[in-house]
N, C-alpha and C positions, 0 to 999 in steps of 0.2 A: 967343696965337695968334689970328689974324684969323678972319673968318667965311667965308673962301673954302672951296669944296668941296674935300675931301681925297680921297685914294685910298681909304683904309680907316679905319673906326672899329672899334676893339676894345672891346667891351662886357665889363667885368670885374666880375661880381657877387662880393661878398665878405661873408661873415658870420663874424665872429670868426676872422680869418685873419692875426693879427698875426705869426705865425711864418712865413707864406708870402707875404704880399702884396708885399713889396719885391722878392723874387726873381722873382715873377710879372711885376711891372711891368718890371723890368730886362731880363728875357728877351724881352719884347715889343719894347722899345726897341732891343735888340741886333738883333732880326730885322728891324725897320724899316731899320736901317743895312745889314745884310747883303744885303737884297733891294732896296735903293733905294726904299723905300716912303715916300710922304708920308702919314703916318698920325697918329692920336691914340688915346689910351686914355681911356675914360670908366669910372671905377670907381664901381660902385653899392654903396655901403656900406649893406648891407641890415640896418640895426638892430644893428650890432655893439656888444657890451658890453665889448670889450677895447680894445686900442690901435690897432686897424686904422685908424680915422679919423684919428688923430693922425699916424700914419706916412705916410698918403696926403697929408695936408696939408703935411707936410715936403717930400715929393717935388714937389708942385705949386709950392712956393716956388722950386724950382730948375729945374723942367722944364715948359715951356709946352705940351708935347704931352699932358699929363695933366690931366684934369678929374675932378670927383667930384660925385655926387648922393647925398644921405644920406636914408635912411628912418629915422623915429623908432622903428619896430618892424619886425621881419622881414616882408617881403611875399612872399618866395619867389623862386626863380630865374627862373620864367617872367615874373613881373611886373617883375623887375629887367631882364630882357632887353628887354622891350618899352619900358620907360622909356628904356633906352639907345638903342634904335632911334629913338625920337622926338627924342632929343637929338643924334643923330649928325650930323656934318658930312661924313662920308665917303659916297662913292657905293656902297661895299661895306661890309657889316657882318658881323662875326664875333664870337661869344662865346667868351672864354677865361676860365674861372673863376679866382678869386684864390687857389685852393689850390695853384697851381704844379704840378699833375699833368700838364698838357699842355705840350709843347714848341712854342712859337709857330711856330718854323721849319718844323715838320712840316706845317702847313696854309698858312702865308703863302707858302711856296715855290710854291704853285699859284695865286696870286692873278691871274696874267695869263690863266689859263683863262677868267676872266670876260669876256675879249674875244670868247668864242665861245659861252658858255652863261650862264645866270642863277643857277645854284647849283653849288657844288663841294662834294660830300658825301664826307667821309672814311670809310674803314672800317679797322678794326684788323687789322694783319698780325702783331702779337705778342700774341696772346690769352693767352699764358703769363704776361704781366705782371699779370693779374688772377686772383683765386682761382677754383677750380673752381665754387664756388657762384655767383659773379658771372657766369661764363661760361655756366653752365646757365640762369640767369635771362635772360641776354641772348638765348640760343638760343630759349627758349620765347617770349619777347616778340617777337622778330623773326619767328618762325613765325606767331604770331597776327596780327601786323600785315600781313605779306605775304599770308597766306591770306585775311584779311578783305577787303583792298582790292585784291587781284590785282596786287600789285607785287612787285618782287624786290630790295629793298634789302638790302645787306650790313650796314648799321648806320644807325640813325636818331637817335642821341642824342649825336653828336659835335660837333666844332667846325666847323660848316658855314659856308662863305662864301656870303653872299647879296647879290644886288643889292638895295639898299635899297628901290628903287621897287616891287619885287614884294611885299615885306613890307607896304608901305603899301597895296598893292592888295588884300590879303586882307580878306574881310568879317568875320572872327572872329579873336579873339586868345585863345588858351588861355594861362593864367598859372600852370600847375602844371609838374611835371617832364615832362609829356606835350607840352609846347609845341613841341619840335623835330619830333616825329613828326607832330603836327597840321599844322604849317607844310608839311612835305615832302609829305604826302599831298594836302593841298589844292592846293599849287602844281603838283605833278606831274600830278594828275588834271585840272587846268585846261589843262595842256599846256606848262608852262614847261620849257625844256631844262636838263639837268643833266649833270654828269660825276662819277663816283665815282673816288676816288684813294686809294692806300694811305697809311696813317698809323700811326706808331709811338707808342704810349702810354707815358708815363713812370709812375713810381710816386709816390704821395703821401708826402712826407717827414715832415709833421707833421699831427696831428689825424686825424679820421676822416671818411669821406664821409657827407654828409647825404642822399644819394639813396635809400638803401635803408632805409625806415622804413614803418610801417603807415599813418600819415597820408599820406605821399607815394604809397603804393600805392593808397589809396582815391581820391586825386585823379586818378591815372592812369586808374583804372577809369571815373571820371566823364567824364574827357576822351575816353576811347575810346568810350563810349556816345554822347556828343554828336557825335563825328565820324562814327560809323556812321549816326546819325539824319540828320545834315546831308548825308552823301554818298548814302545810299540812299533817303531818304524826303522830302528837301526838293527840290522841283522847281527845276531849273537852278542847283543849289547851286554847281557848279564853273564854269559858263560864262555867268553872268548879264551879263557885259560882256567886252570884249576885253582884250588884254594891256596892261600898263603901258606908257606911251608910249616910255620909253627902254630897254625890255627888249630883249635880243638875240633872244629868241624872236619878239617882234613884228616886229622889223626883218627877220629872216630870212624870216618868213612873207610879209611885204609884198614882199620882193625877188622872191619866186616867183610873185606874183600879177600 
């Protein structure tokens, strides 16, 4: 694949996903075809100790829309996302984990909304696909975030479509499981336009989620405290300069001035 700018870069973190990674990659490539998307997949092999890396290399030998970055040891999903952002050739970036829990078509069907906004944020309409415990955690988490930052998000940890330039515009990069929430709060409080869209979540076929664990929880707490500090106690944290030059938000505001 040449170095030209693409429509979309799918960042795909994968840690020991040998049973899921090929299905996840193929599902994205099928969605590229279904929606006429000129895109690529950047698999972030986050220190896998199984055959994930070998399987991805086999795919790369046959498919030039797939690239990979390998970590010698696990760095976490947030760090993997940001490394994918920096490597992305696409104007639009979205994270789809290598666990194949998400149907790429559920979010990629909305990519043309980026002609009008700078972020497309999915929310789940089939919450029954998750356990009562996960739904309760999600409700509590969402209540805390919305109450603290005076927003009204339906969901903040999904497969968000971002214009790459607004990600590069942010002054801070959280690298824990809190990274999506951190990005959304900072970007929305700065004034970037977004749209929320319905999204159907699938079920994980193999392995267990790495999202719910005590170490992950502690990193989320630290990220939350840092965001509160930056938002409420750091002067001009959200508006220290204008919008990114090719953001739709900036263009629309300039049209009105």
